[in-house]
C-alpha positions as CSV (number, residue, x, y, z in Angstrom):
1,X,0.0,0.0,0.0
2,X,2.9,2.3,0.7
3,X,5.9,2.9,-1.7
4,X,9.5,2.4,-0.7
5,X,10.0,6.1,-1.6
6,X,7.4,7.3,0.8
7,X,8.9,5.1,3.6
8,X,12.3,6.6,2.8
9,X,11.1,10.2,3.0
10,X,9.4,9.5,6.4
11,X,12.1,7.3,7.9
12,X,15.1,9.4,6.8
13,X,14.1,13.0,5.7
14,X,11.2,13.8,8.1
15,X,12.5,11.9,11.1
16,X,15.8,13.6,10.7
17,X,14.1,17.0,10.9
18,X,12.2,16.0,14.1
19,X,15.2,14.4,15.8
20,X,17.6,17.2,15.0
21,X,15.3,19.9,16.3
22,X,14.6,18.0,19.5
23,X,18.2,16.9,20.1
24,X,19.7,20.4,19.6
25,X,17.0,22.0,21.8
26,X,17.1,19.7,24.8
27,X,20.1,17.4,24.9
28,X,22.5,19.9,26.6
29,X,19.8,20.9,29.1
30,X,19.1,17.3,30.1
31,X,22.8,16.5,30.7
32,X,23.3,19.7,32.7
33,X,20.1,19.6,34.8
34,X,20.5,15.9,35.6
35,X,24.0,16.6,37.0
36,X,22.9,18.5,40.0
37,X,22.9,17.0,43.5
38,X,20.2,16.9,46.1
39,X,20.9,20.4,47.3
40,X,19.7,22.6,44.4
41,X,17.0,25.2,43.6
42,X,14.5,23.2,41.5
43,X,12.7,26.5,40.6
44,X,15.9,27.7,38.9
45,X,16.4,24.4,37.1
46,X,12.8,24.4,35.9
47,X,13.2,28.0,34.6
48,X,16.2,26.8,32.6
49,X,14.4,23.8,31.2
50,X,11.6,26.0,29.8
51,X,14.2,27.6,27.6
52,X,14.1,24.4,25.5
53,X,10.7,25.5,24.1
54,X,11.7,28.7,22.3
55,X,14.9,27.0,21.3
56,X,12.9,24.2,19.8
57,X,10.7,26.7,17.9
58,X,13.9,28.3,16.5
59,X,15.3,25.0,15.3
60,X,12.0,23.7,13.9
61,X,11.5,26.9,11.9
62,X,15.1,27.1,10.7
63,X,15.4,23.4,9.7
64,X,11.9,23.5,8.2
65,X,13.0,26.3,5.9
66,X,16.0,24.3,4.8
67,X,14.0,21.1,4.3
68,X,11.5,23.0,2.1
69,X,13.7,25.3,0.1
70,X,17.2,23.8,-0.1
71,X,16.7,20.0,-0.3
72,X,15.3,17.9,-3.2
73,X,11.5,17.8,-3.0
74,X,10.0,14.3,-3.7
75,X,7.8,13.7,-6.6
76,X,4.3,14.7,-5.5
77,X,2.7,11.8,-7.5
78,X,4.8,9.3,-5.5
79,X,5.2,11.1,-2.1
80,X,2.2,13.5,-1.7
81,X,1.8,16.2,0.9
82,X,5.5,16.8,1.6
83,X,5.3,20.4,2.7
84,X,2.5,19.8,5.2
85,X,4.5,16.9,6.6
86,X,7.6,19.1,7.2
87,X,5.4,21.6,9.1
88,X,3.8,18.7,11.1
89,X,7.1,17.1,12.1
90,X,8.6,20.4,13.1
91,X,5.5,21.2,15.2
92,X,5.7,17.8,16.9
93,X,9.2,18.6,18.0
94,X,7.9,21.7,19.8
95,X,5.0,19.8,21.4
96,X,7.4,17.2,22.8
97,X,9.6,19.9,24.3
98,X,6.6,21.2,26.3
99,X,7.1,18.2,28.5
100,X,10.8,18.6,29.2
101,X,10.6,20.0,32.8
102,X,8.3,17.1,33.7
103,X,10.7,14.5,32.1
104,X,13.8,15.8,33.8
105,X,12.0,15.9,37.2
106,X,10.8,12.4,36.7
107,X,14.2,11.1,35.6
108,X,16.0,12.8,38.5
109,X,13.7,11.2,41.0
110,X,13.8,7.8,39.2
111,X,10.2,7.6,38.2
112,X,11.0,4.6,35.9
113,X,7.5,3.3,35.8
114,X,6.1,6.6,34.6
115,X,8.6,6.8,31.8
116,X,7.9,3.2,30.6
117,X,4.2,3.7,30.7
118,X,4.3,7.1,28.9
119,X,6.6,6.0,26.2
120,X,4.9,2.7,25.6
121,X,1.4,4.3,25.5
122,X,2.6,6.9,23.1
123,X,4.2,4.4,20.8
124,X,1.2,2.1,20.8
125,X,-1.3,4.9,20.0
126,X,1.0,6.0,17.2
127,X,1.2,2.5,15.7
128,X,-2.5,1.9,16.0
129,X,-3.4,5.2,14.2
130,X,-0.8,4.5,11.5
131,X,-2.2,1.0,10.8
132,X,-5.8,2.3,10.7
133,X,-5.0,5.1,8.3
134,X,-2.8,3.0,6.1
135,X,-5.6,0.5,5.7
136,X,-8.5,3.0,5.3
137,X,-6.8,5.9,3.6
138,X,-3.5,4.9,1.9
139,X,-3.9,7.8,-0.6
140,X,-3.3,10.3,2.3
141,X,0.4,9.6,1.9
142,X,2.5,11.7,4.3
143,X,-0.6,12.9,6.1
144,X,-0.8,9.5,7.8
145,X,2.6,9.7,9.4
146,X,2.2,13.4,10.2
147,X,-1.0,12.8,12.2
148,X,0.6,9.8,13.9
149,X,3.7,11.8,14.9
150,X,1.7,14.6,16.4
151,X,-0.4,12.1,18.3
152,X,2.7,10.4,19.6
153,X,4.2,13.6,21.1
154,X,0.9,14.8,22.4
155,X,0.2,11.5,24.3
156,X,3.8,11.5,25.6
157,X,3.5,15.0,27.1
158,X,0.0,14.4,28.3
159,X,1.0,11.3,30.3
160,X,3.6,13.3,32.3
161,X,1.3,16.3,32.8
162,X,-1.6,14.1,34.1
163,X,0.8,12.1,36.4
164,X,2.3,15.2,38.0
165,X,-1.1,16.8,38.3
166,X,-2.3,13.9,40.4
167,X,1.0,13.3,42.3
168,X,1.9,16.9,43.4
169,X,0.2,17.8,46.6
170,X,-0.7,14.2,47.3
171,X,0.1,12.4,50.6
172,X,2.7,10.3,48.8
173,X,4.5,13.5,47.5
174,X,4.4,15.0,51.0
175,X,5.8,11.8,52.5
176,X,8.7,11.8,50.1
177,X,9.3,15.6,50.7
178,X,9.0,16.2,47.0
179,X,10.8,19.4,46.1
180,X,8.1,20.8,43.8
181,X,4.8,21.4,45.8
182,X,2.3,22.3,43.0
183,X,1.8,22.3,39.3
184,X,2.2,26.1,39.3
185,X,5.7,25.6,40.5
186,X,6.5,23.7,37.3
187,X,5.9,26.9,35.3
188,X,8.5,29.6,34.8
189,X,8.5,31.9,37.7
190,X,10.5,34.8,39.3
191,X,11.8,34.0,42.7
192,X,12.2,36.6,45.4
193,X,15.8,37.1,46.7
194,X,17.0,34.4,44.2
195,X,18.3,34.4,40.7
196,X,16.1,33.4,37.9
197,X,18.6,30.8,36.7
198,X,21.3,28.7,38.3
199,X,24.3,30.1,36.4
200,X,26.5,27.0,37.1
201,X,23.9,24.9,35.3
202,X,23.8,27.6,32.5
203,X,27.5,27.4,31.9
204,X,27.5,23.6,32.0
205,X,24.5,23.7,29.5
206,X,26.5,25.9,27.2
207,X,29.4,23.5,27.2
208,X,27.1,20.5,26.4
209,X,25.3,22.6,23.8
210,X,28.5,23.2,21.8
211,X,29.0,19.5,22.0
212,X,25.5,18.6,21.0
213,X,26.0,19.8,17.4
214,X,28.9,17.4,16.9
215,X,27.2,14.5,18.8
216,X,24.1,14.9,16.6
217,X,26.3,14.5,13.5
218,X,27.8,11.4,14.9
219,X,24.4,10.0,16.0
220,X,22.5,10.7,12.7
221,X,25.5,11.1,10.4
222,X,24.3,8.6,7.8
223,X,21.0,10.3,7.5
224,X,22.6,13.7,6.9
225,X,24.8,12.2,4.2
226,X,21.7,10.6,2.6
227,X,19.7,13.8,2.9
228,X,22.3,16.4,1.7
229,X,24.5,14.4,-0.6
230,X,21.9,12.1,-2.3
231,X,24.2,9.1,-2.3
232,X,21.2,6.7,-2.5
233,X,17.7,7.3,-3.8
234,X,14.5,7.5,-1.7
235,X,13.6,3.9,-2.3
236,X,16.9,2.6,-1.1
237,X,16.7,4.9,1.9
238,X,13.4,3.3,2.7
239,X,15.0,-0.2,2.8
240,X,17.9,1.1,4.9
241,X,15.6,2.8,7.4
242,X,13.4,-0.3,7.8
243,X,16.4,-2.5,8.5
244,X,18.0,0.2,10.7
245,X,14.8,0.4,12.8
246,X,14.5,-3.3,13.1
247,X,18.2,-3.6,14.1
248,X,18.0,-0.8,16.6
249,X,15.1,-2.1,18.7
250,X,17.4,-3.5,21.4
251,X,19.4,-0.2,21.5
252,X,16.3,1.9,21.8
253,X,14.3,-0.2,24.3
254,X,17.2,-1.7,26.4
255,X,20.5,0.1,26.0
256,X,19.1,3.7,25.9
257,X,17.1,3.4,29.2
258,X,20.2,1.8,30.8
259,X,22.3,4.7,29.7
260,X,19.8,7.4,30.8
261,X,19.2,5.8,34.2
262,X,22.8,5.1,35.1
263,X,23.9,8.6,33.9
264,X,21.7,9.9,36.8
265,X,23.1,7.2,39.1
266,X,26.7,8.1,38.5
267,X,26.2,11.8,38.8
268,X,24.5,11.3,42.1
269,X,27.0,8.8,43.6
270,X,30.2,10.6,42.4
271,X,30.8,14.3,42.3
272,X,31.6,15.8,38.9
273,X,35.1,17.2,38.5
274,X,36.7,15.5,41.5
275,X,39.4,12.8,41.1
276,X,38.9,9.4,42.6
277,X,41.0,10.2,45.8
278,X,38.8,13.1,46.7
279,X,35.5,11.1,46.5
280,X,34.0,9.1,49.3
281,X,35.6,5.7,49.0
282,X,32.4,3.8,49.8
283,X,30.8,5.6,46.9
284,X,33.8,4.9,44.6
285,X,33.5,1.2,45.5
286,X,29.8,1.1,44.6
287,X,30.3,3.0,41.4
288,X,33.2,0.8,40.3
289,X,31.3,-2.4,41.0
290,X,28.2,-1.2,39.2
291,X,30.3,0.0,36.2
292,X,32.2,-3.3,36.0
293,X,29.0,-5.5,36.1
294,X,27.1,-3.1,33.8
295,X,29.9,-3.3,31.2
296,X,29.8,-7.1,31.5
297,X,26.0,-7.2,31.1
298,X,25.8,-5.0,28.0
299,X,28.8,-6.7,26.4
300,X,27.2,-10.1,26.7
301,X,23.9,-8.9,25.4
302,X,25.8,-7.3,22.5
303,X,27.8,-10.4,21.8
304,X,24.7,-12.5,21.8
305,X,23.0,-10.3,19.2
306,X,26.1,-10.1,17.1
307,X,26.7,-13.9,17.0
308,X,23.1,-15.0,16.5
309,X,22.0,-12.0,14.5
310,X,24.5,-12.9,11.7
311,X,23.0,-16.3,11.0
312,X,19.3,-15.2,11.4
313,X,19.3,-11.8,9.6
314,X,17.9,-13.1,6.3
315,X,15.3,-15.3,8.0
316,X,14.1,-12.4,10.2
317,X,13.8,-10.0,7.2
318,X,12.0,-12.6,5.2
319,X,9.4,-13.1,7.9
320,X,9.1,-9.4,8.6
321,X,8.9,-8.0,5.1
322,X,9.1,-10.8,2.6
323,X,11.4,-10.8,-0.4
324,X,11.3,-6.9,-0.6
325,X,13.7,-6.9,2.4
326,X,15.2,-10.4,2.4
327,X,16.6,-10.0,-1.1
328,X,19.3,-7.5,-2.2
329,X,21.3,-5.7,0.5
330,X,18.8,-6.2,3.3
331,X,20.4,-9.2,4.9
332,X,23.9,-7.8,4.7
333,X,22.6,-4.5,6.3
334,X,21.1,-6.4,9.2
335,X,24.2,-8.6,9.7
336,X,26.4,-5.5,9.9
337,X,23.9,-3.9,12.2
338,X,24.1,-6.9,14.6
339,X,27.8,-6.2,15.0
340,X,27.0,-2.5,15.3
341,X,24.7,-3.2,18.3
342,X,27.7,-4.6,20.1
343,X,29.5,-1.3,19.7
344,X,26.4,0.6,20.7
345,X,26.1,-1.4,23.9
346,X,29.6,-0.8,25.1
347,X,29.7,2.9,24.0
348,X,26.5,3.7,25.8
349,X,27.8,2.6,29.2
350,X,31.3,3.9,28.8
351,X,30.1,7.4,27.6
352,X,27.4,7.4,30.3
353,X,30.1,7.2,33.0
354,X,32.5,9.5,31.2
355,X,30.0,12.3,30.7
356,X,28.7,12.0,34.3
357,X,32.2,12.6,35.7
358,X,33.7,15.2,33.3
359,X,34.1,18.7,34.6
360,X,33.2,21.7,32.4
361,X,36.8,22.1,31.2
362,X,37.0,18.4,30.2
363,X,33.7,18.7,28.4
364,X,35.1,21.7,26.5
365,X,38.2,19.8,25.6
366,X,36.1,16.8,24.4
367,X,34.3,19.1,22.0
368,X,37.5,19.2,19.9
369,X,37.6,15.4,19.9
370,X,34.0,15.3,18.8
371,X,34.9,17.8,16.0
372,X,37.6,15.4,14.7
373,X,35.2,12.5,15.0
374,X,32.5,14.3,13.1
375,X,34.8,15.0,10.2
376,X,36.2,11.5,10.2
377,X,32.7,10.0,10.3
378,X,31.3,12.1,7.5
379,X,34.3,11.3,5.2
380,X,34.2,7.6,6.0
381,X,30.4,7.5,5.4
382,X,30.8,9.1,2.0
383,X,33.7,6.9,0.8
384,X,32.4,3.6,2.3
385,X,29.0,4.2,0.8
386,X,30.6,4.8,-2.6
387,X,32.5,1.5,-2.1
388,X,29.9,-0.7,-0.5
389,X,26.5,1.0,-0.9
390,X,24.3,1.5,2.1
391,X,26.2,-1.1,4.1
392,X,29.0,1.5,4.2
393,X,26.9,3.7,6.5
394,X,26.9,0.9,9.2
395,X,30.6,0.2,8.7
396,X,31.3,4.0,9.2
397,X,29.2,3.9,12.4
398,X,31.2,1.0,13.7
399,X,34.4,2.9,13.1
400,X,33.0,6.0,14.8
401,X,31.7,4.0,17.8
402,X,35.0,2.2,18.1
403,X,36.9,5.5,18.4
404,X,34.4,6.9,20.9
405,X,34.7,3.7,23.0
406,X,38.5,4.0,23.0
407,X,38.3,7.6,24.2
408,X,35.9,6.7,27.0
409,X,38.0,3.6,28.1
410,X,41.1,5.9,28.2
411,X,39.2,8.3,30.5
412,X,37.9,5.5,32.8
413,X,41.3,3.9,33.0
414,X,42.8,7.2,34.0
415,X,40.1,8.0,36.5
416,X,40.5,4.7,38.4
417,X,44.3,4.4,37.9
418,X,45.1,5.8,41.4
419,X,42.6,3.5,43.1
420,X,42.5,-0.3,43.6
421,X,39.4,-0.7,41.5
422,X,39.5,-1.9,37.9
423,X,36.0,-1.8,36.4
424,X,37.2,-2.2,32.9
425,X,37.7,-5.9,33.6
426,X,34.0,-6.1,32.9
427,X,35.0,-6.0,29.2
428,X,36.7,-9.4,29.4
429,X,34.3,-12.4,29.5
430,X,35.3,-15.9,30.6
431,X,37.4,-17.8,27.9
432,X,34.9,-20.7,28.1
433,X,32.1,-18.3,27.3
434,X,34.0,-16.8,24.3
435,X,34.6,-20.4,23.1
436,X,30.8,-21.0,23.4
437,X,30.1,-17.9,21.3
438,X,32.6,-19.0,18.6
439,X,31.3,-22.5,18.3
440,X,27.6,-21.3,18.3
441,X,28.4,-18.8,15.6
442,X,30.1,-21.4,13.4
443,X,27.2,-23.9,13.8
444,X,24.5,-21.4,13.1
445,X,26.3,-20.0,10.0
446,X,26.6,-23.5,8.6
447,X,22.9,-24.2,9.5
448,X,21.9,-21.0,7.6
449,X,23.8,-22.2,4.5
450,X,22.1,-25.6,4.5
451,X,18.5,-24.8,5.7
452,X,17.7,-21.1,5.0
453,X,15.8,-19.5,3.5
454,X,14.4,-20.8,0.2
455,X,13.9,-24.5,1.2
456,X,10.5,-24.2,2.8
457,X,9.3,-23.9,6.3
458,X,10.5,-27.3,7.4
459,X,14.1,-26.3,6.7
460,X,13.5,-23.0,8.4
461,X,12.2,-24.7,11.6
462,X,15.3,-26.9,11.6
463,X,17.5,-23.8,11.4
464,X,15.6,-22.1,14.2
465,X,15.8,-25.3,16.3
466,X,19.6,-25.5,15.8
467,X,19.9,-21.8,16.8
468,X,17.7,-22.3,19.9
469,X,20.0,-25.2,21.0
470,X,23.1,-23.1,20.5
471,X,21.6,-20.2,22.4
472,X,20.6,-22.5,25.2
473,X,24.2,-23.9,25.4
474,X,25.6,-20.4,25.4
475,X,23.2,-19.3,28.1
476,X,24.1,-22.2,30.3
477,X,27.8,-21.5,29.8
478,X,27.1,-17.9,30.8
479,X,25.4,-18.9,34.0
480,X,28.2,-21.3,35.0
481,X,31.1,-18.9,34.2
482,X,29.7,-15.4,35.0
483,X,28.4,-16.2,38.5
484,X,29.0,-12.7,39.8
485,X,27.0,-11.1,37.1
486,X,24.2,-13.6,37.5
487,X,24.0,-13.0,41.2
488,X,24.1,-9.2,40.5
489,X,21.1,-9.4,38.2
490,X,19.2,-11.9,40.2
491,X,19.4,-10.0,43.5
492,X,18.4,-6.8,41.7
493,X,21.5,-4.9,42.9
494,X,21.0,-2.4,40.1
495,X,17.9,-0.9,41.6
496,X,19.4,-1.0,45.1
497,X,22.5,0.9,44.0
498,X,20.4,3.4,42.2
499,X,18.3,4.0,45.3
500,X,21.5,4.4,47.3
501,X,22.7,7.0,44.8
502,X,19.7,9.2,45.6
């Protein structure tokens, strides 16, 4: 019902407009405002967070102008209503920023359940509306995705507003001594005998803001190359985006929440800008232990996806989208993305710790590193794409993430060098577990060659069964060799440490 070209415009061009406006408007504010300790003026922090809205309006209007007047406009007969969609996606970015003070307040106080419910409900409603409109009114084209995007951001903000409207002033809030007494206190306000803004947070925000440009290029670099350099057409962009979205499910729903939650944890357990000797040693021990086990956890998840994803990429795409995705470059894209997930997993945790501990001067210095990374990534994306098509984008991302991981590891090693703790040992699994991964990978690759994917469902089920047996053997090996990690997860030490951090 929908053309590959239309999916390409939505998944790459319009999503890039929305994500760029939102990221540039709020990322620096989030990092700065979540770095404060318990002793802070929440009124000043809330005032600062409301500045994301006018900033979001500025970026949405500016980027929308570029998207409408400087980029190639899709053929209206193939992709109708492009101009209206640009306006709608820019507006959705501003709507989402209206909930920023509520999001930061919830994140700082570890309202995990609220975040899960709000994001799940908004995604589900968006999907339901999209499916209904695609079935009933496929001729609406980009109107379908524009309405779904506006519904998504509206539901997301509404969930936070309704929750805090009921929570603030309640006996539960009073019992917890919640720092914000009423909904009115969540609006911008002038405080008597106090400054309107916390200038320490403002300076830190500015440092992160300068970095956010470069980080956005590194995060969405391949989409910028597609959008501005036209290295692949809209149809190929649609296939790439579909595979990219399928491959990034684990990163979005597992690794990103871990990174966001533990960024808050590390900023609250350890004090930004102080070396390890000047910190409370009990807190250093807790942070080092959590970092070690967290690295081990995401590394094993990433290795599992990389090993088993390679042999099951074609089957997954064939089931998900038929021959449109499972033929051509689709399987190679997903195989490379399975490896990229491993890089994403490790980078998320290492950067989470690094950014939580960097002082303002270190953040400013890191901006120069990000500048060099951005240039390297854009160049590598362009040349690798010319050499290997859309797979080159993922290879460039792997190179970029590898460099970022190396920088973060260097910082972590230097930070703990003068202590007795070595959290980077979490990056070294048991030799027996590594052997299990190697053997499982070899068996499943051979299984794919013999049984998948054009030999009928019986052969496919045999391939799936062999993969399940290899996965079970690897999991058993993991339970036998990584007992410390298993005990850590079983006893829910993660939540206990996070509570201690508050």
